[in-house]
Each structure stands twice: as C-alpha cells, then as structure tokens.
mmCIF file of the C-alpha atoms, coordinates in Angstrom:
data_MODEL
# 
_entry.id   MODEL 
# 
loop_
_atom_site.group_PDB 
_atom_site.id 
_atom_site.type_symbol 
_atom_site.label_atom_id 
_atom_site.label_alt_id 
_atom_site.label_comp_id 
_atom_site.label_asym_id 
_atom_site.label_entity_id 
_atom_site.label_seq_id 
_atom_site.pdbx_PDB_ins_code 
_atom_site.Cartn_x 
_atom_site.Cartn_y 
_atom_site.Cartn_z 
_atom_site.occupancy 
_atom_site.B_iso_or_equiv 
_atom_site.pdbx_formal_charge 
_atom_site.auth_seq_id 
_atom_site.auth_comp_id 
_atom_site.auth_asym_id 
_atom_site.auth_atom_id 
_atom_site.pdbx_PDB_model_num 
ATOM 1   C CA . UNK A 1 1   ? 97.813  123.414 116.334 1.00 0.00 ? 1   UNK A CA 1 
ATOM 2   C CA . UNK A 1 2   ? 101.013 125.236 117.250 1.00 0.00 ? 2   UNK A CA 1 
ATOM 3   C CA . UNK A 1 3   ? 102.670 122.027 118.372 1.00 0.00 ? 3   UNK A CA 1 
ATOM 4   C CA . UNK A 1 4   ? 101.919 120.637 114.900 1.00 0.00 ? 4   UNK A CA 1 
ATOM 5   C CA . UNK A 1 5   ? 103.332 123.718 113.172 1.00 0.00 ? 5   UNK A CA 1 
ATOM 6   C CA . UNK A 1 6   ? 106.579 123.990 115.100 1.00 0.00 ? 6   UNK A CA 1 
ATOM 7   C CA . UNK A 1 7   ? 108.555 120.800 114.519 1.00 0.00 ? 7   UNK A CA 1 
ATOM 8   C CA . UNK A 1 8   ? 112.087 122.182 114.325 1.00 0.00 ? 8   UNK A CA 1 
ATOM 9   C CA . UNK A 1 9   ? 114.122 125.226 115.275 1.00 0.00 ? 9   UNK A CA 1 
ATOM 10  C CA . UNK A 1 10  ? 113.929 126.406 111.647 1.00 0.00 ? 10  UNK A CA 1 
ATOM 11  C CA . UNK A 1 11  ? 110.118 126.422 111.870 1.00 0.00 ? 11  UNK A CA 1 
ATOM 12  C CA . UNK A 1 12  ? 110.265 128.512 115.027 1.00 0.00 ? 12  UNK A CA 1 
ATOM 13  C CA . UNK A 1 13  ? 112.811 130.889 113.463 1.00 0.00 ? 13  UNK A CA 1 
ATOM 14  C CA . UNK A 1 14  ? 110.542 131.362 110.440 1.00 0.00 ? 14  UNK A CA 1 
ATOM 15  C CA . UNK A 1 15  ? 107.540 132.168 112.633 1.00 0.00 ? 15  UNK A CA 1 
ATOM 16  C CA . UNK A 1 16  ? 109.676 134.631 114.603 1.00 0.00 ? 16  UNK A CA 1 
ATOM 17  C CA . UNK A 1 17  ? 111.050 136.229 111.425 1.00 0.00 ? 17  UNK A CA 1 
ATOM 18  C CA . UNK A 1 18  ? 107.555 136.707 109.949 1.00 0.00 ? 18  UNK A CA 1 
ATOM 19  C CA . UNK A 1 19  ? 106.413 138.105 113.335 1.00 0.00 ? 19  UNK A CA 1 
ATOM 20  C CA . UNK A 1 20  ? 103.663 135.507 113.598 1.00 0.00 ? 20  UNK A CA 1 
ATOM 21  C CA . UNK A 1 21  ? 105.030 134.606 117.001 1.00 0.00 ? 21  UNK A CA 1 
ATOM 22  C CA . UNK A 1 22  ? 106.698 137.197 119.191 1.00 0.00 ? 22  UNK A CA 1 
ATOM 23  C CA . UNK A 1 23  ? 108.752 135.853 122.048 1.00 0.00 ? 23  UNK A CA 1 
ATOM 24  C CA . UNK A 1 24  ? 112.123 136.233 123.642 1.00 0.00 ? 24  UNK A CA 1 
ATOM 25  C CA . UNK A 1 25  ? 114.655 133.944 122.006 1.00 0.00 ? 25  UNK A CA 1 
ATOM 26  C CA . UNK A 1 26  ? 115.603 131.242 124.430 1.00 0.00 ? 26  UNK A CA 1 
ATOM 27  C CA . UNK A 1 27  ? 116.821 127.687 124.271 1.00 0.00 ? 27  UNK A CA 1 
ATOM 28  C CA . UNK A 1 28  ? 113.452 126.394 125.512 1.00 0.00 ? 28  UNK A CA 1 
ATOM 29  C CA . UNK A 1 29  ? 111.329 127.994 122.761 1.00 0.00 ? 29  UNK A CA 1 
ATOM 30  C CA . UNK A 1 30  ? 111.033 124.835 120.689 1.00 0.00 ? 30  UNK A CA 1 
ATOM 31  C CA . UNK A 1 31  ? 110.196 122.590 123.629 1.00 0.00 ? 31  UNK A CA 1 
ATOM 32  C CA . UNK A 1 32  ? 107.589 125.121 124.773 1.00 0.00 ? 32  UNK A CA 1 
ATOM 33  C CA . UNK A 1 33  ? 105.632 124.785 121.535 1.00 0.00 ? 33  UNK A CA 1 
ATOM 34  C CA . UNK A 1 34  ? 106.038 121.025 121.374 1.00 0.00 ? 34  UNK A CA 1 
ATOM 35  C CA . UNK A 1 35  ? 104.736 120.592 124.941 1.00 0.00 ? 35  UNK A CA 1 
ATOM 36  C CA . UNK A 1 36  ? 102.119 123.338 124.859 1.00 0.00 ? 36  UNK A CA 1 
ATOM 37  C CA . UNK A 1 37  ? 99.043  121.088 124.814 1.00 0.00 ? 37  UNK A CA 1 
ATOM 38  C CA . UNK A 1 38  ? 100.166 118.075 126.816 1.00 0.00 ? 38  UNK A CA 1 
ATOM 39  C CA . UNK A 1 39  ? 97.322  116.854 128.977 1.00 0.00 ? 39  UNK A CA 1 
ATOM 40  C CA . UNK A 1 40  ? 94.711  119.007 127.249 1.00 0.00 ? 40  UNK A CA 1 
ATOM 41  C CA . UNK A 1 41  ? 91.526  117.265 126.168 1.00 0.00 ? 41  UNK A CA 1 
ATOM 42  C CA . UNK A 1 42  ? 89.605  118.124 123.014 1.00 0.00 ? 42  UNK A CA 1 
ATOM 43  C CA . UNK A 1 43  ? 86.418  118.454 125.064 1.00 0.00 ? 43  UNK A CA 1 
ATOM 44  C CA . UNK A 1 44  ? 87.904  121.508 126.817 1.00 0.00 ? 44  UNK A CA 1 
ATOM 45  C CA . UNK A 1 45  ? 88.134  123.450 123.553 1.00 0.00 ? 45  UNK A CA 1 
ATOM 46  C CA . UNK A 1 46  ? 85.576  125.396 121.552 1.00 0.00 ? 46  UNK A CA 1 
ATOM 47  C CA . UNK A 1 47  ? 83.633  123.215 119.073 1.00 0.00 ? 47  UNK A CA 1 
ATOM 48  C CA . UNK A 1 48  ? 84.824  125.298 116.081 1.00 0.00 ? 48  UNK A CA 1 
ATOM 49  C CA . UNK A 1 49  ? 88.463  124.761 117.061 1.00 0.00 ? 49  UNK A CA 1 
ATOM 50  C CA . UNK A 1 50  ? 87.865  121.029 117.406 1.00 0.00 ? 50  UNK A CA 1 
ATOM 51  C CA . UNK A 1 51  ? 86.495  120.871 113.840 1.00 0.00 ? 51  UNK A CA 1 
ATOM 52  C CA . UNK A 1 52  ? 89.447  122.852 112.472 1.00 0.00 ? 52  UNK A CA 1 
ATOM 53  C CA . UNK A 1 53  ? 91.882  120.648 114.377 1.00 0.00 ? 53  UNK A CA 1 
ATOM 54  C CA . UNK A 1 54  ? 90.258  117.446 113.061 1.00 0.00 ? 54  UNK A CA 1 
ATOM 55  C CA . UNK A 1 55  ? 90.345  118.752 109.471 1.00 0.00 ? 55  UNK A CA 1 
ATOM 56  C CA . UNK A 1 56  ? 94.008  119.703 109.825 1.00 0.00 ? 56  UNK A CA 1 
ATOM 57  C CA . UNK A 1 57  ? 94.846  116.325 111.308 1.00 0.00 ? 57  UNK A CA 1 
ATOM 58  C CA . UNK A 1 58  ? 92.979  114.531 108.487 1.00 0.00 ? 58  UNK A CA 1 
ATOM 59  C CA . UNK A 1 59  ? 94.830  116.624 105.891 1.00 0.00 ? 59  UNK A CA 1 
ATOM 60  C CA . UNK A 1 60  ? 98.159  116.060 107.624 1.00 0.00 ? 60  UNK A CA 1 
ATOM 61  C CA . UNK A 1 61  ? 97.675  112.264 107.720 1.00 0.00 ? 61  UNK A CA 1 
ATOM 62  C CA . UNK A 1 62  ? 97.012  111.874 103.991 1.00 0.00 ? 62  UNK A CA 1 
ATOM 63  C CA . UNK A 1 63  ? 99.561  109.520 102.377 1.00 0.00 ? 63  UNK A CA 1 
ATOM 64  C CA . UNK A 1 64  ? 101.078 112.251 100.230 1.00 0.00 ? 64  UNK A CA 1 
ATOM 65  C CA . UNK A 1 65  ? 101.646 114.437 103.273 1.00 0.00 ? 65  UNK A CA 1 
ATOM 66  C CA . UNK A 1 66  ? 103.141 111.532 105.215 1.00 0.00 ? 66  UNK A CA 1 
ATOM 67  C CA . UNK A 1 67  ? 105.822 111.186 102.531 1.00 0.00 ? 67  UNK A CA 1 
ATOM 68  C CA . UNK A 1 68  ? 106.601 114.901 102.843 1.00 0.00 ? 68  UNK A CA 1 
ATOM 69  C CA . UNK A 1 69  ? 106.628 114.594 106.608 1.00 0.00 ? 69  UNK A CA 1 
ATOM 70  C CA . UNK A 1 70  ? 109.372 111.933 106.444 1.00 0.00 ? 70  UNK A CA 1 
ATOM 71  C CA . UNK A 1 71  ? 111.223 113.520 103.535 1.00 0.00 ? 71  UNK A CA 1 
ATOM 72  C CA . UNK A 1 72  ? 111.808 116.946 105.086 1.00 0.00 ? 72  UNK A CA 1 
ATOM 73  C CA . UNK A 1 73  ? 113.547 115.793 108.306 1.00 0.00 ? 73  UNK A CA 1 
ATOM 74  C CA . UNK A 1 74  ? 115.493 113.158 106.363 1.00 0.00 ? 74  UNK A CA 1 
ATOM 75  C CA . UNK A 1 75  ? 116.794 115.805 103.986 1.00 0.00 ? 75  UNK A CA 1 
ATOM 76  C CA . UNK A 1 76  ? 117.455 118.297 106.795 1.00 0.00 ? 76  UNK A CA 1 
ATOM 77  C CA . UNK A 1 77  ? 119.216 115.841 109.112 1.00 0.00 ? 77  UNK A CA 1 
ATOM 78  C CA . UNK A 1 78  ? 121.007 113.435 106.742 1.00 0.00 ? 78  UNK A CA 1 
ATOM 79  C CA . UNK A 1 79  ? 121.614 115.320 103.498 1.00 0.00 ? 79  UNK A CA 1 
ATOM 80  C CA . UNK A 1 80  ? 122.264 118.903 104.617 1.00 0.00 ? 80  UNK A CA 1 
ATOM 81  C CA . UNK A 1 81  ? 125.939 118.908 103.606 1.00 0.00 ? 81  UNK A CA 1 
ATOM 82  C CA . UNK A 1 82  ? 128.244 116.655 101.530 1.00 0.00 ? 82  UNK A CA 1 
ATOM 83  C CA . UNK A 1 83  ? 129.824 114.939 104.557 1.00 0.00 ? 83  UNK A CA 1 
ATOM 84  C CA . UNK A 1 84  ? 126.486 113.944 106.010 1.00 0.00 ? 84  UNK A CA 1 
ATOM 85  C CA . UNK A 1 85  ? 125.343 112.738 102.601 1.00 0.00 ? 85  UNK A CA 1 
ATOM 86  C CA . UNK A 1 86  ? 128.468 110.593 102.185 1.00 0.00 ? 86  UNK A CA 1 
ATOM 87  C CA . UNK A 1 87  ? 128.180 109.114 105.669 1.00 0.00 ? 87  UNK A CA 1 
ATOM 88  C CA . UNK A 1 88  ? 124.465 108.351 105.182 1.00 0.00 ? 88  UNK A CA 1 
ATOM 89  C CA . UNK A 1 89  ? 125.143 106.593 101.868 1.00 0.00 ? 89  UNK A CA 1 
ATOM 90  C CA . UNK A 1 90  ? 128.031 104.648 103.435 1.00 0.00 ? 90  UNK A CA 1 
ATOM 91  C CA . UNK A 1 91  ? 125.789 103.561 106.307 1.00 0.00 ? 91  UNK A CA 1 
ATOM 92  C CA . UNK A 1 92  ? 123.074 102.404 103.906 1.00 0.00 ? 92  UNK A CA 1 
ATOM 93  C CA . UNK A 1 93  ? 125.602 100.434 101.830 1.00 0.00 ? 93  UNK A CA 1 
ATOM 94  C CA . UNK A 1 94  ? 127.009 98.846  105.000 1.00 0.00 ? 94  UNK A CA 1 
ATOM 95  C CA . UNK A 1 95  ? 123.510 97.915  106.148 1.00 0.00 ? 95  UNK A CA 1 
ATOM 96  C CA . UNK A 1 96  ? 122.663 96.338  102.781 1.00 0.00 ? 96  UNK A CA 1 
ATOM 97  C CA . UNK A 1 97  ? 125.924 94.372  102.706 1.00 0.00 ? 97  UNK A CA 1 
ATOM 98  C CA . UNK A 1 98  ? 125.323 93.136  106.267 1.00 0.00 ? 98  UNK A CA 1 
ATOM 99  C CA . UNK A 1 99  ? 121.828 92.004  105.287 1.00 0.00 ? 99  UNK A CA 1 
ATOM 100 C CA . UNK A 1 100 ? 123.182 90.174  102.227 1.00 0.00 ? 100 UNK A CA 1 
ATOM 101 C CA . UNK A 1 101 ? 125.838 88.466  104.357 1.00 0.00 ? 101 UNK A CA 1 
ATOM 102 C CA . UNK A 1 102 ? 123.184 87.372  106.854 1.00 0.00 ? 102 UNK A CA 1 
ATOM 103 C CA . UNK A 1 103 ? 120.980 85.926  104.105 1.00 0.00 ? 103 UNK A CA 1 
ATOM 104 C CA . UNK A 1 104 ? 123.939 84.087  102.564 1.00 0.00 ? 104 UNK A CA 1 
ATOM 105 C CA . UNK A 1 105 ? 124.910 82.642  105.970 1.00 0.00 ? 105 UNK A CA 1 
ATOM 106 C CA . UNK A 1 106 ? 121.357 81.428  106.590 1.00 0.00 ? 106 UNK A CA 1 
ATOM 107 C CA . UNK A 1 107 ? 121.190 79.844  103.140 1.00 0.00 ? 107 UNK A CA 1 
ATOM 108 C CA . UNK A 1 108 ? 124.544 78.137  103.715 1.00 0.00 ? 108 UNK A CA 1 
ATOM 109 C CA . UNK A 1 109 ? 123.406 76.710  107.078 1.00 0.00 ? 109 UNK A CA 1 
ATOM 110 C CA . UNK A 1 110 ? 120.093 75.511  105.615 1.00 0.00 ? 110 UNK A CA 1 
ATOM 111 C CA . UNK A 1 111 ? 121.825 73.689  102.760 1.00 0.00 ? 111 UNK A CA 1 
ATOM 112 C CA . UNK A 1 112 ? 123.926 71.576  105.140 1.00 0.00 ? 112 UNK A CA 1 
# 
C-alpha cells in the first residue's frame, strides 16, 4: 500500500511533514517506498490486508482515477512553470506537423 501512496518526492515530503512517516531524510527514501514490496506474494499477508489491498486497487483502477493518475504527473512534470509549458506545447505542435507531413507524403506517393 505504501508503494502505491508514495509516487513522487512531493508525496514523501507530505507524509514526512504530516508525521505519518518518520524517517531520516535521504536520497534513497523514495526508492525505498517504491521497492518495499518487490517479491512479496499476497498469500504471505493477512487475509484482511489482502481484502483492503484488492479494494484499493479496484478503486485506483477506475477510469476516473486513471485520468487523475495521468493528469497529475503530466501537470507536475510538463506544466510546472511557463518555460516547460511553452516547450511542451512546441513539442506537441511539432509532432502534429510531422504527422501531417507524413500523411501528405503518403497520399502523394499513393496518387502517383
């Protein structure tokens, strides 16, 4: 469950600030929580925890939550300041223009 909660350094900082998690600040804190359950099987856990985990996973995978899951990192990584926003928009425009050029070239070759 913790690996699902802690997806970014901001998430870890919030948990530290609210004193939900108490640990020494280090550069490996985020990777610790992301790798905490690698290799662990659900059968090794208490049945009540398995039910809670399955309910959380079902809630997390709802379509509305999937949109939020993609929207938050996109906003944090690509639209956090004006320069990143401008470069992201420029990259999207360049990608669209490249696609249009490719389609026009294919149409031109098919007409000959």
